[in-house]
N, C-alpha and C positions, 0 to 999 in steps of 0.2 A: 399419859394416855389421852387426856383431853386435847393436848396440843397435836398429837398424832392424828386424831380424828379431824381436827380443824384443818390441818395441812392436807389431809387426804380429800376432804370436801373441797378445799380451794383448788387442788390439782384436778379434781373431777370437773369442777366448774370451768376451769381454764381449758381443759380438753374439749368440753362441750362447746365452748365459745370458739375455739380454734377450728373444730370440725364444722360448725355452722358457717364460719367465715370462709373456709375452704370450699364448702358446698355452694355458697353464694358466688364465689369467684368462678368455680367451674361452670355454674349456670350462666354467668355473664359471658364467659369465654365462648361457650356453646352458642349462645344467642348471637354473639358477634360473628362467629364463624358462619352460622346460618344466614345472617343478614348479608353476608358477602357472597353467598352462593346463589347462582341463577338456576332456574329449572333446566336450562340447557346443559349445565354441568352434570346433571343427573341422568340425562337422556342417552344412555349408552347401552350397547348390547341389544337384546330383544326389547322392543318398545310397543306400546299401544297408545295411540294419540287420538284425540278428538280434534278435527281440523275444520275450521270455518269453511262452509261451502262444500265440504267433501265427506264429512262424517268420520267414522272410526277407521283409522289406518293402523295396520300392524305389520311389523317386520323388524329387520335388524338395522339399527342406526349405524351408518358407515361414515357420516361426516356431520358435524354440528359446529356451526359458527354463529355469529350474531345475526346473520340475515337468513341463512338457509339450514335446512336439516334434510339429509339424504337418508331415505329408508329403503332398504332392499327387501322386496317380498319374494314369494315363490316364483311368480310369473311376471311381476311388474315392479319396476323401481319407481320411487316417488321422490321428487324434490319439493320440499314444503317451505313456504315462507314462514319464518319463526313467528312473525306477527299474526299469522293465521292459526297458530296452535292455541286451542282453548283449554284443553285438559290433558295431562299426562296420566293415563290410567295405570300404567305400570312401566317400569324400566328395570332392566336386569342389573345394571351396574352404572358406575359413573362413566361419562362420555370420555372417549380418548382425547388426549391433547391434540390440537391441530397445529400444524406448522404455519409459517408465514403465508405460504401460498394458499393453504386450506382456509385460513382465517380471512383472506382477501376475496375469496370466491363470492360471486353474486350472480344475479340473473343473466347478465351479459355473457359471462363465461359459460354458464349452463346452456343458454340458447345457441351460442356459437358452436359448442360441441354437438348439440342435437342437430343443428343445421348441417354440419359437416357429416354426420352419420346418415342423414337423409331419411331417417325413420319417422313415421307418423307418431305424434304424441297427443295426449289428451290434456288440455289445460282446464283446470277447475278454477272458476272465479269465486271471489268472496261472497257473491250473491247466490251461489249454488249452481249456476249454469255452467255448461261445459262447451269448449271449442275443441275441434279435432282438426289436425292437419300437420303439415311439415313446416317447421320454422324456415323462413326464407331470408328475411332481413332482420338484423339485430341493431336497433337504435340505442340511443342513450338511455331511454326510459320506456321503451316499448319493444315488442317483437311482432313482426309481420308473419302471419301463419297462412299458408295456402292450403285450402281444403281439397279433397279429392275432386270436387266439382270444378276446381280451378279458381274459385272465388277466394280472394285474399282479404284479410282483415288485420288491423293493427290493434294489438292488445297491450294496454298500459300495465307496466309491472306492478303498480300499486293495487291493481284489481286482481292480481294472480294470488290464489291461495296455494295451488299445488299443480305440478306438472308430472304426468305419469307416462311411462313408456315401457315397452317390453324389455325384459332382461336378456 
């Protein structure tokens, strides 16, 4: 009888140790997985973002890569520099995987498409100011925007927080 109790106690202790080790391993694996996860990986579906120079933006994330995040709203679409995203207030789900083309998209491709469409856009700068006009020339690190008045200005990509246009 005494031996049976001793072995039962030893088995219980071994089970407790095994459970503690398993729980610690699970916690380590979870921490490792989170350490490899970017906020961009979580910005899918309906999102609410706080954007430097633009405030709160809400809509459906349609493209997320290392440089840009496209958010479609009810009346306006936004392309946001990922470096300008300050806070993700909410996201509906994980972001969709992007293909090679989507992963390579940057400001150059965005502004060439907007130039070809000929539609006016609003460009929010990181300082909170805005410029309106039609993209005219797309350089290596800037875009020339022509306002309705005919005045043109070159806007450096590093200064751009967000570009918005009608859907």
